[in-house]
C-alpha distance (Angstrom), angle and dihedral (degrees) to the residues before:
residue distance angle dihedral
M1 . . .
T2 3.77 . .
S3 3.79 115.4 .
Q4 3.81 94.1 -126.4
P5 3.80 127.1 33.0
L6 3.78 113.6 -112.8
Q7 3.78 116.1 -129.5
R8 3.77 141.3 -170.7
S9 3.78 133.4 -177.9
V10 3.79 118.4 -130.6
R11 3.80 136.2 175.6
V12 3.81 124.4 -135.8
L13 3.81 105.4 -115.2
N14 3.80 99.5 176.2
R15 3.82 110.6 107.1
Q16 3.81 90.3 -137.6
G17 3.81 92.8 47.0
L18 3.78 125.2 -134.6
H19 3.81 96.4 -27.3
A20 3.82 128.6 156.7
R21 3.82 100.1 -69.9
P22 3.82 98.7 49.3
A23 3.81 90.2 39.0
D24 3.82 89.0 55.4
L25 3.81 90.4 50.7
L26 3.80 89.9 49.5
V27 3.82 91.8 51.1
R28 3.81 91.1 49.3
C29 3.79 91.2 49.2
A30 3.82 94.5 47.3
S31 3.80 91.8 46.4
G32 3.81 89.7 63.4
Y33 3.81 91.9 68.4
Q34 3.80 133.8 70.3
S35 3.79 94.1 -142.8
E36 3.77 124.2 97.1
I37 3.80 106.5 -108.7
F38 3.79 123.9 -167.6
L39 3.78 134.8 -179.5
H40 3.81 118.6 -145.9
K41 3.79 128.7 -160.3
G42 3.76 107.8 -179.8
P43 3.81 107.0 -54.0
E44 3.82 93.1 -16.1
Q45 3.81 118.5 100.7
V46 3.81 124.7 -173.2
D47 3.78 135.0 177.7
C48 3.81 112.5 -107.3
R49 3.81 89.1 -139.6
S50 3.81 93.2 63.6
I51 3.80 114.6 80.3
L52 3.81 92.6 -170.3
S53 3.79 91.3 53.0
L54 3.79 91.5 48.8
L55 3.80 91.3 51.1
T56 3.82 92.1 50.5
L57 3.81 89.8 62.0
G58 3.80 89.7 74.2
A59 3.80 90.5 -147.5
T60 3.79 106.1 -177.2
E61 3.80 127.8 -174.2
G62 3.80 110.2 -59.1
T63 3.81 95.4 21.3
E64 3.81 113.4 146.0
L65 3.81 112.2 -132.0
T66 3.78 132.8 179.0
I67 3.79 120.6 -143.5
T68 3.79 119.1 -156.3
A69 3.79 126.2 -170.8
E70 3.78 128.5 -176.5
G71 3.78 125.9 -179.7
A72 3.77 145.4 61.8
D73 3.80 94.9 -51.5
A74 3.81 97.3 33.0
P75 3.84 96.8 127.8
Q76 3.79 92.1 53.2
A77 3.80 93.0 42.2
L78 3.80 92.3 50.0
E79 3.80 92.0 50.1
A80 3.81 94.0 47.6
V81 3.81 95.8 45.8
S82 3.81 91.2 46.1
Q83 3.78 90.4 59.4
């Protein structure tokens, strides 16, 4: 594991926000990595491998989110999930 979690800020660009289809794609992407990957909206933190948690964020178009990844493949995971 890396000593410090890596993080990156992103903005939701999808006009419909982070709804079921993009949340499913995000879960599939995150599940391909060993690292722990979390999405943060303000004080809320959810696991990127949980579609229900992602949907509860209510991330609409323009929402600022922070992605954190910690683990052996954290740089690759952070890059992939950010896309």
